[in-house]
C-alpha positions as CSV (number, residue, x, y, z in Angstrom):
1,M,18.2,9.5,-8.3
2,A,20.8,8.4,-5.7
3,A,24.7,8.5,-6.1
4,R,25.4,6.0,-8.4
5,R,28.6,3.7,-5.9
6,P,32.3,3.7,-8.7
7,P,32.3,0.5,-10.4
8,D,35.0,-0.7,-9.4
9,R,34.3,-0.2,-5.7
10,E,33.7,-3.6,-3.3
11,V,31.0,-5.1,-3.4
12,V,29.3,-5.0,0.7
13,P,26.7,-7.3,1.3
14,A,23.4,-6.7,3.0
15,V,23.9,-7.7,7.0
16,Q,20.2,-7.1,7.9
17,K,16.5,-6.1,6.1
18,L,14.1,-3.9,7.7
19,R,10.6,-3.9,6.9
20,I,9.5,0.0,6.4
21,R,5.2,0.6,6.9
22,Y,4.6,4.4,5.7
23,A,1.9,6.4,5.0
24,K,0.6,8.3,1.6
25,R,-1.3,11.2,3.5
26,G,-2.7,14.8,1.9
27,P,-1.9,16.0,-1.3
28,L,1.0,13.2,-1.3
29,R,-1.9,11.0,-1.8
30,F,-0.9,12.2,-6.1
31,S,2.6,11.5,-5.6
32,S,3.6,8.7,-8.6
33,H,5.7,5.6,-7.3
34,R,7.9,6.8,-9.1
35,D,8.1,10.4,-7.0
36,F,7.7,8.5,-4.0
37,Q,11.2,5.7,-5.3
38,R,13.2,9.5,-5.9
39,A,12.2,11.1,-2.2
40,L,12.8,8.0,-0.1
41,E,16.7,7.5,-2.0
42,R,16.9,11.2,-1.0
43,A,15.6,10.7,2.2
44,L,18.0,7.5,2.8
45,R,20.7,9.9,2.1
46,R,19.9,12.7,4.6
47,A,19.2,10.1,7.1
48,R,22.6,8.0,6.8
49,V,21.3,5.0,6.0
50,P,23.9,2.9,5.4
51,M,22.4,1.2,2.0
52,A,23.4,-2.3,0.5
53,Y,24.4,-1.6,-3.0
54,S,23.4,-4.5,-6.2
55,A,26.8,-5.3,-8.1
56,G,26.9,-4.3,-11.7
57,F,28.1,-1.3,-13.2
58,S,24.9,0.6,-12.3
59,P,25.1,-0.4,-8.7
60,H,21.5,0.5,-6.8
61,P,20.7,0.5,-3.3
62,K,18.5,-2.9,-2.0
63,I,14.9,-1.4,-1.9
64,S,12.3,-3.9,-2.9
65,Y,8.9,-2.0,-2.7
66,A,5.7,-4.0,-2.3
67,N,2.1,-3.5,-3.8
68,S,2.2,0.6,-4.0
69,A,-1.1,2.2,-4.0
70,P,-2.7,4.1,-7.5
71,T,-1.8,8.1,-7.8
72,G,-4.5,9.6,-6.1
73,A,-5.1,7.2,-3.5
74,A,-3.9,8.0,0.1
75,S,-2.5,5.2,2.4
76,E,-1.6,3.7,5.9
77,A,-0.8,1.0,4.9
78,E,2.4,1.0,2.6
79,Y,5.2,-1.5,2.9
80,V,9.1,-1.5,1.2
81,E,12.2,-3.6,2.3
82,I,15.7,-2.6,2.8
83,G,19.2,-4.4,2.8
84,V,22.3,-2.0,4.9
85,V,25.3,-3.0,5.6
86,R,25.3,-2.5,9.2
87,R,22.8,-3.2,11.6
88,C,20.6,-0.3,12.1
89,D,18.3,0.1,15.1
90,P,14.9,-0.2,13.7
91,D,13.1,2.4,16.4
92,A,15.6,5.2,15.9
93,L,15.3,4.6,12.0
94,R,12.6,5.4,11.7
95,A,12.6,8.8,13.7
96,E,15.6,9.5,11.1
97,L,13.8,8.6,8.1
98,D,10.8,9.9,9.1
99,D,12.5,13.5,9.5
100,A,14.1,12.9,6.6
101,L,11.2,12.7,4.3
102,P,8.7,15.8,3.4
103,P,5.6,15.6,5.5
104,G,2.5,13.2,4.2
105,L,5.1,10.8,3.1
106,D,5.3,9.2,7.0
107,V,6.9,6.1,8.2
108,L,4.9,4.7,10.6
109,E,6.6,1.7,11.4
110,V,10.3,-0.1,11.0
111,V,10.9,-3.6,12.4
112,E,13.8,-5.9,11.6
113,A,13.0,-8.4,8.9
114,R,13.1,-11.9,10.4
115,T,10.7,-14.1,8.5
116,P,11.3,-14.9,5.0
117,D,8.7,-13.2,2.0
118,M,7.1,-10.5,3.2
119,V,5.3,-9.9,0.1
120,A,3.8,-13.4,0.2
121,R,1.2,-12.0,3.4
122,L,0.2,-8.9,2.0
123,E,-3.0,-10.9,1.1
124,A,-5.5,-8.3,0.7
125,S,-6.0,-4.6,1.1
126,R,-8.7,-3.1,3.4
127,W,-10.0,0.7,1.6
128,R,-12.2,3.4,2.8
129,I,-13.9,5.2,-0.6
130,E,-15.5,8.2,0.7
131,V,-18.5,9.1,-1.8
132,P,-19.5,12.8,-0.9
133,G,-23.0,13.3,-1.5
134,A,-24.1,9.8,-1.9
135,D,-26.8,8.3,0.4
136,A,-26.1,5.1,2.6
137,Q,-29.5,3.7,1.5
138,A,-28.3,3.8,-1.6
139,L,-25.0,3.0,-1.8
140,A,-25.6,-0.2,0.5
141,R,-28.4,-1.4,-2.5
142,A,-25.3,-0.9,-5.1
143,W,-22.4,-2.8,-3.1
144,Q,-25.3,-6.0,-2.8
145,S,-26.2,-5.6,-6.5
146,L,-22.3,-6.1,-6.9
147,C,-22.4,-9.0,-4.4
148,D,-25.1,-10.2,-5.7
149,A,-23.3,-10.8,-9.2
150,E,-21.4,-13.1,-11.2
151,T,-19.2,-10.8,-12.6
152,V,-18.6,-7.8,-12.4
153,P,-16.4,-6.2,-15.6
154,V,-15.3,-2.9,-15.4
155,Q,-12.9,-1.7,-18.2
156,R,-9.3,-0.9,-18.0
157,M,-6.3,0.8,-20.5
158,M,-3.5,-1.5,-20.2
159,K,0.0,-0.6,-22.8
160,Q,-2.2,-3.4,-25.5
161,G,-5.2,-1.1,-25.3
162,P,-8.5,-1.7,-23.2
163,R,-8.9,-5.0,-21.1
164,T,-12.0,-6.3,-19.3
165,L,-11.2,-7.1,-15.7
166,D,-13.6,-8.9,-13.3
167,L,-13.7,-7.1,-9.6
168,R,-15.9,-10.0,-8.5
169,P,-13.2,-12.2,-7.2
170,A,-11.3,-10.1,-5.7
171,L,-14.5,-8.4,-3.0
172,L,-14.1,-10.4,0.0
173,S,-16.7,-8.5,2.2
174,G,-17.7,-4.6,2.9
175,E,-19.8,-2.9,4.8
176,I,-21.4,0.9,4.4
177,S,-21.6,3.9,6.4
178,D,-23.5,7.1,6.9
179,T,-21.7,10.2,7.6
180,G,-24.1,12.5,7.3
181,S,-23.9,16.0,5.1
182,L,-20.9,14.6,3.8
183,G,-22.3,11.6,2.5
184,A,-21.7,7.6,3.1
185,M,-18.6,5.6,2.7
186,L,-17.9,2.1,1.3
187,E,-14.9,0.2,3.9
188,V,-14.3,-3.1,2.0
189,T,-11.4,-5.5,1.8
190,V,-10.3,-6.3,-1.6
191,A,-7.7,-9.2,-2.4
192,N,-4.3,-7.9,-4.2
193,V,-5.1,-10.1,-6.9
194,T,-3.2,-9.7,-10.6
195,P,-3.7,-7.1,-11.7
196,T,-4.7,-5.0,-8.5
197,V,-8.2,-3.9,-8.5
198,R,-8.2,-0.5,-7.8
199,P,-10.6,1.6,-5.5
200,D,-11.1,4.0,-8.6
201,E,-12.9,0.6,-10.6
202,I,-15.0,-0.2,-7.6
203,L,-16.5,3.1,-7.4
204,A,-17.1,2.6,-11.0
205,A,-19.2,-0.5,-11.1
206,L,-20.6,0.9,-8.0
207,R,-22.0,3.1,-10.7
208,E,-22.7,1.4,-13.3
209,L,-23.3,-2.0,-12.5
210,G,-25.1,-0.9,-9.4
211,G,-26.8,2.7,-10.1
212,L,-25.6,4.1,-7.2
213,P,-26.0,8.1,-8.8
214,A,-22.8,9.9,-9.8
215,S,-21.6,12.5,-7.5
216,D,-18.6,14.4,-6.5
217,P,-15.3,12.6,-6.4
218,A,-14.8,10.1,-4.2
219,R,-11.7,10.0,-1.8
220,S,-10.0,6.4,-1.1
221,T,-7.6,5.7,1.4
222,R,-5.6,2.0,2.4
223,L,-6.2,1.4,5.5
224,A,-4.3,-1.5,6.1
225,Q,-2.5,-4.0,3.8
226,G,-1.6,-7.8,4.9
227,P,-2.9,-10.8,6.0
228,V,-7.0,-11.8,5.8
229,T,-8.3,-11.9,9.0
230,D,-11.1,-15.2,10.1
231,D,-13.6,-11.9,9.9
232,L,-12.5,-11.0,6.1
233,L,-10.8,-7.6,7.8
234,V,-6.6,-7.5,7.7
235,G,-4.2,-8.0,9.6
236,N,-0.8,-6.4,10.4
237,P,1.7,-8.6,7.9
238,L,5.4,-7.4,10.5
239,R,3.2,-8.9,13.4
240,V,5.4,-11.9,12.9
241,D,8.5,-10.3,12.4
242,R,8.1,-8.4,15.6
243,E,6.7,-11.5,17.7
244,A,9.8,-12.7,16.0
245,A,12.2,-10.8,18.4
246,E,10.9,-10.8,21.5
247,P,12.2,-13.4,24.0
248,A,10.4,-16.0,24.7
249,S,8.6,-15.5,28.2
250,A,10.2,-18.2,31.2
């Protein structure tokens, strides 16, 4: 846990917000969202980032998380926003914070927030689902069955008990490729709806509705998260912040 600021200390407002894209790789894909929160707060202290804190008796560092990948899934596109009380160079902070985090939690990009509400730009995710031992044609047929279906129901255990979710409205596009002796792979664009569609639920639907044979456990990686492009891929939500920082050409 981050060190608590004494409650009688003056609250210093944030003078800059920084948006961070990080990856979750290798064994660290099994870390939970709470595990990452603890690791990030420790890394911010090690890197001596001048964090802004909330007011109140138990102040917290000003950190906002968005659409974290589920435990067990790797990701190249996780996002977090922090507030600081002194201006920081984004590139220097990226290097320092990356050094302070454990290998497998890798800081890829840091930009100054220059546009409102980045979360609204996280419209969809692009997932790669690797299915060991699967035949590419069988995977393609199973995927087409999902695309042709009016509904794609899956069961999820919620706090209130089991709930049936319909995946079909969130499935925007998908492409199948053959990975040879390793099996087959699906790259799929999924709208970031509520509740969020998980890659293991897509795989379950491919098996239950599409008839895909069972195989060894699949491996999922979020490749991108951001606005939906015209070709139903996913863009970089930090691009507009970078462009806003660039001086206008003469």
